[in-house]
C-alpha angles and dihedrals in degrees: 000000000000092000091052090053091050091050091051090049092050091047091052092049092050091046091053091048090049092051090048091050093049089048091051091050092050088049089052092048091051096045100033127231090305089082089066091060095250090181084074112080093211096061092043092051094048094079093048092045092051089048091055092044094054093043088054092049090048092050090050092052092049091049092051091047093046093047090064091059104030099044096028093234104170095197090061094052091080093054098037097094096044089046094054091045089051089047091053093048092048094051090050089052090048089053090051090055090053089052091049090049090056087071096234137027089233089069092068088079089057091055090051097046101037113012118187106222091204092060116098089210091065091053091044090056091047093050094044091050092050091045091050091051090052091050093048091048089051090051092051 
């Protein structure tokens, strides 16, 4: 009974945090990236840093999962599936940080219809998409 109450409390806390996060993102979409204080290098670099962090976590998960098959390491077989699931979730999160860094979800259409090959964001989206396809194929 006590555990069920704790679980409900945790669920409520995470729901409130999720709603607050969605509200903050909507506020950013409405006000533009200026509301994040983009004149400050720290806040600008946060999105890119989190992108790199989640790409690194995803790569680590894919390496652990691949090691079980490629090098026939039996100890890694037990963690191969959780590692690839974690890798897939992390690459999706990395993609979300790229979308946030665009400044507005409506700008994704601009990347699709008129990509600028000199922009790192275009290449980030290409690599993340390819990486996601590799992870999903590995899951299947």
